[in-house]
C-alpha positions in Angstrom: -26.7 19.2 -12.1 -24.8 19.6 -8.8 -21.7 21.6 -8.8 -18.6 19.4 -8.8 -17.4 20.7 -5.4 -20.6 19.8 -3.7 -21.3 16.6 -1.8 -24.7 15.6 -2.9 -27.6 13.5 -1.5 -29.9 16.0 0.2 -33.3 15.1 1.5 -35.8 16.4 4.1 -37.9 14.7 6.6 -40.4 15.7 9.1 -39.3 16.9 12.6 -38.4 14.1 15.0 -37.4 11.7 12.2 -33.9 10.4 11.7 -31.6 13.1 10.4 -30.4 12.7 6.8 -27.4 14.0 4.9 -27.7 17.4 3.1 -25.4 19.2 0.7 -22.1 20.7 1.9 -20.2 23.3 0.0 -16.4 23.8 -0.2 -15.0 27.2 -0.2 -12.9 28.3 -3.3 -9.8 28.0 -1.1 -10.6 24.5 0.0 -11.4 23.4 -3.6 -8.1 24.9 -4.8 -6.3 22.9 -2.1 -7.8 19.7 -3.3 -7.0 20.5 -6.9 -3.4 21.1 -5.9 -3.3 17.6 -4.4 -4.8 16.1 -7.5 -2.0 17.6 -9.5 0.6 16.4 -7.0 -0.7 12.8 -7.1 -0.8 12.9 -10.9 2.8 14.1 -11.1 4.0 11.6 -8.6 2.5 8.7 -10.5 4.0 10.0 -13.8 7.4 10.4 -12.2 7.3 6.8 -11.0 6.2 5.5 -14.4 8.9 7.4 -16.2 11.6 6.3 -13.7 10.6 2.7 -13.5 10.7 2.3 -17.3 14.5 1.9 -17.0 13.9 -1.4 -15.1 13.5 -3.0 -18.6 17.3 -3.0 -18.9 19.8 -5.0 -16.9 20.9 -3.5 -13.6 24.0 -1.3 -14.0 27.3 -2.5 -12.5 27.1 0.3 -9.9 23.8 -1.0 -8.5 23.2 -3.1 -5.4 21.1 -5.4 -7.6 24.1 -6.1 -9.8 26.4 -6.7 -6.8 24.0 -9.0 -5.1 23.4 -11.0 -8.2 27.1 -11.4 -8.5 27.2 -12.7 -4.9 24.5 -15.2 -5.7 26.3 -16.4 -8.8 29.5 -16.9 -6.8 28.2 -18.4 -3.5 24.9 -19.9 -4.4 25.4 -21.9 -7.6 22.1 -23.8 -7.2 20.1 -20.5 -7.3 18.9 -18.5 -10.2 21.6 -16.0 -11.1 19.2 -13.1 -10.9 17.4 -14.2 -7.7 18.5 -10.9 -5.9 17.4 -8.5 -8.7 14.2 -10.4 -9.1 13.4 -9.5 -5.5 13.9 -5.9 -6.4 11.6 -6.3 -9.4 8.9 -7.8 -7.1 9.3 -4.7 -5.0 8.9 -2.5 -8.1 5.7 -4.5 -8.9 4.4 -3.7 -5.4 5.1 0.0 -6.0 3.2 -0.3 -9.3 0.2 -1.7 -7.4 0.4 1.1 -4.9 0.3 3.5 -7.8 -3.1 2.1 -8.8 -4.4 3.0 -5.3 -2.7 6.4 -5.5 -4.6 7.1 -8.7 -7.8 6.1 -6.9 -7.1 8.7 -4.3 -6.6 11.2 -7.1 -9.9 10.3 -8.7 -11.8 10.5 -5.4 -10.2 13.9 -4.6 -11.0 15.2 -8.1 -14.6 14.2 -7.7 -14.7 15.6 -4.2 -15.7 12.3 -2.7 -13.3 12.8 0.2 -15.5 12.2 3.2 -14.6 8.9 4.8 -13.4 7.4 1.4 -9.7 8.2 1.3 -8.6 6.2 4.4 -8.9 2.7 3.0 -7.0 3.5 -0.2 -4.3 5.4 1.8 -4.0 2.3 4.0 -3.5 0.1 0.9 -0.8 2.4 -0.4 1.0 2.2 2.9 0.8 -1.6 2.9 2.0 -2.1 -0.6 4.8 0.5 0.0 5.8 -1.2 3.2 6.0 -4.7 1.6 8.3 -3.2 -1.1 10.4 -1.6 1.6 10.5 -4.8 3.5 12.0 -6.6 0.5 14.5 -3.9 -0.1 15.6 -3.3 3.5 19.2 -2.1 3.1 20.3 -3.7 6.4 19.8 -7.3 5.4 22.1 -9.7 3.5 21.4 -11.0 0.0 20.5 -14.4 1.4 17.9 -12.8 3.7 16.5 -10.7 0.9 15.9 -13.7 -1.3 14.5 -15.6 1.7 12.0 -12.7 2.3 11.0 -12.9 -1.4 10.2 -16.6 -1.2 8.6 -16.4 2.2 6.2 -13.8 0.7 5.6 -15.8 -2.4 4.7 -19.0 -0.4 2.5 -17.0 2.0 0.6 -15.4 -0.9 -0.2 -18.6 -2.7 -0.9 -20.5 0.6 -3.5 -17.9 1.5 -5.0 -18.2 -2.0 -5.2 -22.0 -1.7 -6.9 -21.7 1.7 -9.3 -19.1 0.4 -10.5 -21.0 -2.7 -10.9 -24.1 -0.6 -13.0 -22.2 2.0 -15.4 -20.7 -0.5 -16.0 -24.0 -2.4 -14.5 -22.7 -5.6 -14.7 -24.8 -8.8 -12.5 -27.8 -9.1 -10.2 -26.2 -11.8 -9.7 -23.2 -9.6 -8.8 -25.3 -6.6 -6.4 -27.4 -8.7 -4.7 -24.2 -10.0 -4.4 -22.9 -6.4 -3.0 -26.3 -5.2 -0.4 -26.3 -8.1 0.7 -22.8 -7.4 1.3 -23.6 -3.8 3.2 -26.8 -4.6 5.4 -25.0 -7.2 6.2 -22.1 -4.7 7.2 -24.7 -2.0 9.3 -26.6 -4.5 11.1 -23.4 -5.6 11.7 -22.3 -2.0 13.1 -25.7 -1.0 15.4 -25.7 -3.9 17.0 -22.6 -2.5 16.5 -23.3 1.2 16.5 -27.1 1.6 16.6 -26.9 5.4 13.4 -24.8 5.6 11.6 -27.5 7.7 7.9 -27.8 8.0 6.1 -25.5 5.6 2.5 -26.3 6.7 0.4 -23.5 8.1 -3.0 -23.7 9.8 -4.7 -20.4 10.3 -6.3 -21.6 13.5 -2.9 -22.3 15.0 -1.2 -19.2 13.6 -3.8 -16.5 12.7 -1.3 -13.7 12.6 0.8 -15.3 9.8 2.9 -18.3 8.9 5.4 -19.6 11.4 8.0 -20.3 8.8 11.6 -19.0 9.2 14.3 -18.8 6.5 17.8 -17.4 7.0 16.5 -15.9 10.3 13.6 -14.2 8.5 9.9 -14.5 8.9 6.8 -12.8 7.4 5.6 -10.1 9.7 2.0 -8.8 9.7 1.2 -5.8 7.5 1.0 -3.5 10.5 4.5 -4.6 11.6 5.8 -4.0 8.1 4.3 -0.5 8.0 5.7 0.4 11.4 9.1 -1.0 10.4 9.0 1.0 7.1 8.1 4.2 9.0 11.0 3.6 11.4 13.6 2.9 8.7 12.6 6.0 6.6 12.3 8.4 9.6 8.8 9.6 9.1 8.1 12.5 11.5 5.1 11.9 13.7 4.8 8.5 12.3 3.9 6.8 15.6 0.4 5.2 15.4 0.0 6.2 11.7 -1.1 2.7 10.6 -3.4 2.3 13.6 -5.1 5.6 12.6 -5.4 4.5 9.0 -7.0 1.2 10.2 -9.3 2.9 12.7 -10.6 5.3 10.0 -10.9 2.6 7.4 -13.3 0.5 9.5 -17.0 1.3 10.3 -17.1 3.4 13.4 -20.3 5.4 13.7 -19.8 6.8 17.1 -16.3 8.3 16.6 -15.2 8.5 13.0 -18.5 9.2 11.4 -19.9 11.3 14.3 -16.8 13.6 14.2 -17.7 14.7 10.6 -21.4 15.3 11.1 -22.9 18.7 11.7 -26.6 18.7 12.5 -28.5 21.9 11.7 -32.1 22.9 12.5 -33.6 24.7 9.6 -37.3 25.7 9.3 -38.5 22.8 11.4 -36.5 20.2 9.5 -33.6 18.2 10.8 -30.6 18.4 8.5 -27.2 16.7 9.0 -24.3 17.6 6.8 -20.9 16.0 6.5 -18.2 18.4 7.3 -15.2 18.2 5.0 -12.1 18.4 7.1 -9.5 19.7 4.7 -6.5 19.6 7.0 -7.3 15.9 7.8 -7.9 15.2 4.1 -4.5 16.6 3.0 -2.8 14.8 5.9 -4.1 11.5 4.5 -3.0 12.3 1.0 0.4 13.4 2.2 0.9 10.2 4.2 0.0 8.0 1.2 2.1 10.1 -1.2 5.2 10.1 1.1 4.9 6.3 1.7 4.7 5.8 -2.0 7.7 8.1 -2.7 9.9 6.4 -0.1 9.1 2.9 -1.5 9.8 4.2 -5.0 13.1 5.6 -3.9 14.0 2.3 -2.3 13.6 0.7 -5.8 15.6 3.6 -7.4 18.4 3.1 -4.9 18.6 -0.6 -5.3 18.7 -0.5 -9.1 20.8 2.8 -9.3 18.1 4.5 -11.3 18.0 8.2 -12.0 16.1 9.8 -9.0 15.7 13.2 -10.7 12.0 13.1 -11.5 11.0 11.7 -8.2 13.2 14.2 -6.3 11.8 17.1 -8.3 8.3 16.0 -7.2 9.4 15.8 -3.6 10.9 19.3 -3.9 7.5 20.6 -5.0 5.7 19.1 -2.0 4.1 21.8 0.2 5.5 21.9 3.7 
């Protein structure tokens, strides 16, 4: 059996043929660094799970969630009394989804499948975290927060309805999608009766829906990530999402080529993938920090105990 720190798949071909991938070893130091990040990702997910367990109780009176629900109850009698805190719970659900991808990064790192594979999952973590941060932006009003929630809900089910229609899904599936979309529009209009036209044709607005509520609209995922980076003051964050996207998409001539190391050996052509440990740990750090900041946004909104998440952050290598 191959050793767990080897990237396997070696073959040999005659001279002049297309190069093929051969095995690449990690040094003990490189393996230890990856193991350290597996532990960090494990502990981060555990810290979030433990902290988020307190969301099963009502928001304490000291929390922004409690204060915003009180404002809704006073000034928006036609709304649900917990419309604001439900927005926070949606943000927490997005962080939970990001945790699934974070665990995927841990598993790939543990299995040493780190060449080219980490970027898409890191991008997903960033997108989920940024959506959560967008909902919990501390600089917006409670009306704008609830508007963002319902804009996102309608966008999600609208995309679903369009997708099942385009793939000729079964009639029951199409009916479910249509009903979900109709219910979301009904719930949105109950809160924002002056929303206007809520139709959306992708060919006319491919970047996203043109809807506006309380001065808010749904930005693209790239815009959300860049806004999240700006709000939370990530150092050297400029272009981070663009790099995550570039490395996530097929790019044989730059991304893949940068990791290949051809070697002539006894008349055979061998090409090995080079494991770039500094780049690998940067990807893991970006994903972990995006997740941590989104988790802390939930903690702040609900006045949860930040001790476990902050303890994790304090252990993060500089």
